[in-house]
C-alpha positions as CSV (number, residue, x, y, z in Angstrom):
1,M,0.0,0.0,0.0
2,E,1.5,3.3,-1.1
3,E,1.4,6.2,1.4
4,H,0.1,9.5,0.1
5,K,0.8,12.7,1.9
6,K,-1.3,15.8,1.4
7,R,0.4,18.5,-0.6
8,F,1.3,21.7,1.3
9,D,-0.2,24.8,-0.3
10,P,1.6,28.0,0.8
11,Y,-1.5,30.1,0.3
12,E,-3.2,28.1,3.1
13,A,-0.6,29.4,5.5
14,I,-1.5,33.0,5.1
15,V,-4.3,33.3,7.7
16,P,-2.5,31.2,10.3
17,G,0.6,33.2,9.7
18,I,-1.2,36.5,10.3
19,A,-2.8,35.1,13.4
20,L,0.6,34.0,14.7
21,F,2.0,37.5,14.0
22,F,-0.8,39.1,16.0
23,G,-0.5,36.6,18.8
24,V,3.3,37.2,19.1
25,A,2.6,41.0,19.0
26,Y,0.0,40.7,21.7
27,F,2.3,38.8,24.0
28,F,5.1,41.2,23.3
29,Q,2.9,44.2,24.2
30,T,1.7,42.5,27.4
31,S,5.0,41.2,28.6
32,D,5.0,43.5,31.6
33,A,1.4,42.7,32.7
34,S,0.7,40.9,36.0
35,W,0.2,37.2,36.0
36,V,-3.4,37.6,37.2
37,A,-4.3,39.5,34.0
38,I,-2.3,37.3,31.6
39,K,-2.8,33.8,32.8
40,W,-5.9,33.1,30.6
41,P,-4.2,34.3,27.4
42,Y,-1.2,32.1,28.2
43,A,-3.4,29.1,28.9
44,L,-5.3,29.7,25.6
45,A,-2.1,30.0,23.7
46,A,-0.8,26.8,25.2
47,L,-4.1,25.0,24.3
48,T,-4.0,26.4,20.8
49,G,-0.4,25.2,20.4
50,I,-1.4,21.7,21.5
51,F,-4.3,21.7,19.0
52,W,-2.0,23.0,16.3
53,L,0.5,20.1,16.9
54,G,-2.4,17.7,16.7
55,I,-3.5,19.1,13.4
56,V,0.0,19.1,12.0
57,A,0.4,15.4,13.1
58,V,-2.9,14.5,11.3
59,Y,-1.9,16.5,8.2
60,V,1.6,14.9,8.0
61,F,0.6,11.3,8.8
62,S,-2.8,11.0,7.2
63,H,-3.9,9.0,4.2
64,P,-6.4,10.6,1.9
65,S,-9.8,8.9,2.2
66,A,-11.7,7.5,-0.8
67,R,-14.2,10.3,-0.5
68,E,-11.4,12.9,-0.8
69,A,-10.0,11.2,-3.9
70,K,-13.5,11.0,-5.5
71,E,-14.8,14.4,-4.6
72,S,-15.3,16.6,-7.6
73,P,-13.0,19.6,-8.0
74,S,-16.1,21.8,-8.9
75,I,-17.4,21.4,-5.3
76,E,-14.0,21.9,-3.8
77,K,-13.5,25.3,-5.4
78,Y,-16.6,26.7,-3.6
79,K,-15.6,25.7,-0.1
80,P,-13.5,28.8,0.7
81,L,-16.4,31.0,-0.5
82,V,-18.9,29.1,1.7
83,I,-16.5,29.5,4.6
84,L,-16.4,33.3,4.1
85,I,-20.1,33.7,3.5
86,A,-21.5,31.4,6.1
87,P,-20.3,33.4,9.1
88,L,-21.8,36.6,7.6
89,L,-25.2,34.8,7.2
90,Y,-24.9,33.5,10.8
91,I,-24.3,37.0,12.2
92,A,-27.1,38.4,10.1
93,M,-29.6,35.8,11.2
94,M,-28.7,35.9,14.9
95,P,-31.0,38.8,15.8
96,F,-34.0,36.9,14.3
97,L,-33.3,33.3,15.3
98,G,-31.4,34.0,18.5
99,F,-27.9,32.9,19.5
100,A,-28.6,29.2,20.3
101,L,-30.7,28.3,17.2
102,S,-28.5,30.3,14.7
103,S,-25.4,28.7,16.2
104,F,-26.8,25.2,16.0
105,L,-27.9,25.7,12.3
106,F,-24.7,27.4,11.3
107,L,-22.5,24.6,12.8
108,A,-24.7,21.7,11.6
109,L,-24.9,22.9,8.0
110,L,-21.3,24.0,7.8
111,F,-20.1,20.7,9.1
112,R,-22.2,18.9,6.5
113,W,-21.0,21.2,3.7
114,L,-17.3,20.7,4.7
115,G,-17.7,16.9,4.4
116,G,-19.2,15.7,7.6
117,R,-19.7,11.9,7.7
118,S,-23.4,11.8,8.7
119,W,-26.2,14.1,9.5
120,L,-26.7,12.5,12.9
121,R,-23.0,13.0,13.9
122,N,-23.1,16.6,12.6
123,I,-26.2,17.4,14.6
124,A,-24.8,15.8,17.7
125,I,-21.5,17.7,17.5
126,A,-23.3,21.0,16.6
127,F,-25.8,20.5,19.5
128,S,-22.9,19.8,22.0
129,I,-20.9,22.8,20.9
130,T,-24.0,25.0,21.1
131,A,-25.0,23.7,24.5
132,I,-21.5,24.4,25.9
133,L,-21.4,27.9,24.5
134,Y,-25.0,28.6,25.8
135,V,-24.1,27.4,29.3
136,A,-20.8,29.3,29.3
137,M,-21.9,32.6,27.8
138,I,-25.6,33.0,28.8
139,I,-25.8,31.1,32.1
140,L,-22.4,31.4,33.6
141,M,-21.2,34.8,32.2
142,Q,-24.7,36.1,32.0
143,M,-24.0,37.8,28.7
144,S,-26.9,39.5,26.9
145,L,-27.1,37.7,23.5
146,P,-30.0,37.6,21.1
147,R,-32.6,35.0,22.1
148,L,-35.5,33.6,20.3
149,E,-38.8,34.1,22.1
150,I,-41.5,31.5,21.5
151,G,-44.4,32.4,23.8
152,S,-43.0,32.5,27.3
153,F,-40.0,30.3,26.3
154,L,-36.6,31.9,25.7
155,L,-34.1,29.9,23.5
């Protein structure tokens, strides 16, 4: 069995490179801040680094699936456009559908468009992420986010 590695496209590194630049600039600017104020950004940076190493490991050591090999290039060329337009639609629909419902729909449909394996799995993951965000942002942090009102029920 022949091993196939994914090709590296330098254009795909532009956004992560810009994010890395801003991250380094942020930590350079806040180098004299107290530990109390900077511990969460450091923790987030460490967690992001761990995720990044995992993604690099998957990217370097993965084999292309049969679906990737058969997927038509015509669909593939629209994925970046969908990734750019979907968040704009998500933000535009949030005042009407509320945070929870718009987040759930955005995640479920985007997962499916980007090649999710099954609708059930996409819905389960989207629901889990939405529930965690709902608990963290609305219940724990008591943020005022758009909510869908259905009678006396707030979603």
